[in-house]
N, C-alpha and C positions, 0 to 999 in steps of 0.2 A: 725589078723583076715582077711581073704581074701574070695573073692567070691567063690573060689573053695576049701576052707578049710574044708567044711563040709555042711551038710544039715541045720544046725541051722541058718546060715546067709541067705540062700535061703528062709527058712521058714519066717524069719523076713521081707524080701523083699516082699514075697507073701502076707503076712497079711497087710503090709503097703499099698500095691496096693488095696486090697479088702476094707480095712477100708477107704482109701481115696475115693474110688468109692462110698461108702455108704454115706460119708459126702457130696460129690458132688451131690448125689441124692437129699439131702435136699435143697441145694442152687439152683439147677436146678428147683426143684419143686416150690420154692418160686418165682424164677425169672419168670417162665411161668405163675404161678397161680396169682401172683400179677398183672401182666399185664391184666389178665382176670378180676380180681376184680376191677381194676381201671376203666375199661370200664363199667362193670356191675353195680357198685355202684355209678357211676357218679361223682367221686371225681377227675376228670381230671383237675379241676381248682386249685388243691393243688399242690404246688411245692415239691412233695414227693421224687423227685430224686436228690435233692440238699442237703439241710441241714441234712437229715437222714444219709448221707454218713459220717458225722462227727463221727458217732458211730464206724467207722473203727479205728479211732485214739486210743480211750481208749482200745479197744480190742487188737490191735496190741501191745500197750504198756504193756498190761497185759501178753500177751504171750512172749514178750521180757523178762519180769521179770521171769516168771515161767519156761521159756525155759532154764535158767541157774541154776535152782534148781533141785537137785537130778538127774542130767544128763538128764533133760527134761522129767522125768517120770510122771510129773503132767500134761503134755500137752494133752495126750489123754482124761483124765478125765475132764479137763477144757473144751476141745472142745465138749465133750459129754454133759456136763451141759448146755452149750450155745445152743446146738442143741435141747435139751429138752425144754428150755425156748422159743426157736423160734417156737416150735410146736403150741404155742398159736395163731400163724398166721392163723391156719386153722379155728379158730372159732371166732376170733375178726374181724368181718366184719360189725358191726351194726352201726358204727358212724364214723364221720370224725376223731375224736380223736383216736379211736381204729385203724383206717386205718393208721394214722401216726405212731402209736406204732408198727404196723405190719412192716412198712418200716424200723424202727429202729432195730427190731428183725431180719429182713432180712439181713441187713448189718452186724449185729453181727454174724449171721450164716456164712456169707461169710468170715469174718475175722477169725472165728474159723477154718473153713475148710482149708483156705489158710495157716494159721499158722501151723496147724497140718501137712499138707503134706510137707511144706517147711522145717520145723524143723526135721521131721522124715527122709525124704529122704536125707537131707544134712548130717545127722549123719551117715546114712548107706552108702552113696555114696563112701566115701573114701575107703571102704573095698571091692569094686567091681572092676571088670576088666574094666568097662566103667564108671568111676565116673562122667564124664560130662553128660552122658545120664541119669544116675540115679538121679543126683542132680536136674534135670529138669523134672523128671518123673511125678511129681504132675501136672505140666502144660500140659503134654501130656494127662494124664488121665482127666484133666479138659476139654480139647477140645473134647475128646472122649465122655464124659458124656453129653456135650452140644448137640452133634449130636444124641446121644441115646434119650435124653429127647425131642428133636425136632421131632424125628421120632414117639415117643409115643403120642405127642401132648397132654400132660397132662392138659394143660389149658382148653381143650375142654371137659374134663371128668366131670361128676357130682361131686359136692363138697364132698358128702359122700364117693364116690369111691376114690377120691384123698386123703382124710383123712385116709382111710383104707390102701392105698398104703404107705402113710407116716408112719403109725404105723408099717406096716410090715417091711419097710426099717429100722426103728428104732430098731425093734427086732433083725434083722439081724446084725445091727451095734453092739448092745450090746453083742450078741453071739460072734461075731468076736473078739471084744475087750477082752472078758472074756477068750476065748481060747488062744489068743495071749499073755495073761499075762499083758495086759495094766492096769489092776486094782491092780496089785501087787505093792503096794506103801510102802513096807517095807524098812528098812534102806538099802541104796545102799552101797555096799562094794566097796572100791577103787580097789579091785582085778578085778572088772568087766571092769574097764577102762585101766588096766595095759596092756593087750595084744595089744590094738591099740597104746597106747603111746610108748610101747617098739618097736613095729613094725615100727612106724614113725621114732623114733630116730635111730633105727638100719639101716633103709633105708637111712636116711640122712647121717649117718656115712659112709656107703658104698660108697655113691656118693662123699662125701668129700674126702675119701681116694683115690678113683679111679681117680678123676679129680684134686686132689691137691688143694682143695678149702681152703681158709682162714676161720677162725672162723666167721668173719663178713659176708663173702659170704655165708656161711652155714646158718647163721641167716636169711639172705635175701631170700635164697632158701626156707627155711622153711615157711616163710610168703607167698611166691609166690605160693607154691604148696598146702598149707594147708588152705589157706583163699582165699576169692574172693575180698578182700579189694583193694582199689585203692592205687596208689603210695603215695598219701598225707597221708592216714591213716597209711600205713606201715612205712613211714618215721617218723611220729610222735611217733609211738610205739617203734621204734628202736632208737629214739632220734638223728636222722640225718636229713640233708636237703634232699629235693627231688632230687637236683642235684647230691648229693653224692650217693643216692640210685640208680639213673640211671647209675652211673659209675659202681656200684657193679653188676647191672643187665647186663650191657654190658660185664663185665668181665665173668659173668656166661655163657653168650651166647658163648663167645669165647672159654672158657675152655671145655664146655660140647658139643659144636656143635649144640646146640638147637638155634632156631632163634626167637622163640616166647615163651610167658608164657605157652601156651598150650604144646609146645614142652618140656618145663621143667617138666610139669605135666606128660606127657607121659613117660619121662625118669624116673621120680620118681616111677610111677606105674609099669613100666617094671622091675625096680630094686627090688621093693617090691615083685613082683610075680616071681622073679628069672629068668627073661628072658633077 
């Protein structure tokens, strides 16, 4: 599966961008509106920006778990459920306890949106012409949405209007997810993952044959181009020492003419795209 193989993959990338922007609308909304509420309600003496951040931990662990289930197809639904729960933030402003709950919901929404776009774009990036760009596309969209929301100055708007905008954004999000097939949670056929697996192994086999790589060097190359793990993690997975791993990496550089890990990734994607 390649970025130029057909419209299906481009459609997936487009919907991923739109859904990510919708999720970021929620977190940007809370970020600006909570600052407004903090001043308006006089809860500035509560340390609401420290311990509520702990809510990030269970949320990230949750997405780490479900991200490995059914090829990550539960991730959009889980992120949507958390966004729905976080909408309580719009009405829970009557007490200090409710305000603290707001902050917990806010950080849950952040974890949900970040997990969604990190997992989604990481899965799609390998099949594009510019994997490094698409792997970080969530961060790019995050920065863009921050600028957009700052321009709107949503924290200055009346609470009723902000809630209406939030509901409209939620409706758009649900429509996008429905159209993109995010709610299709049927049994995942392994045939869906075969094209990428075959493409990956076929590409690695081409590189192995072209540059006369040993089986172990091919294993190391696979780890370097298909993961972002550090050398310590790779060496543990391959059951070798870091020093031995570094020798294999040096050998890969000499044989392929690449000088960095990015160079090896470029070689991999050029080979995969037939260039």
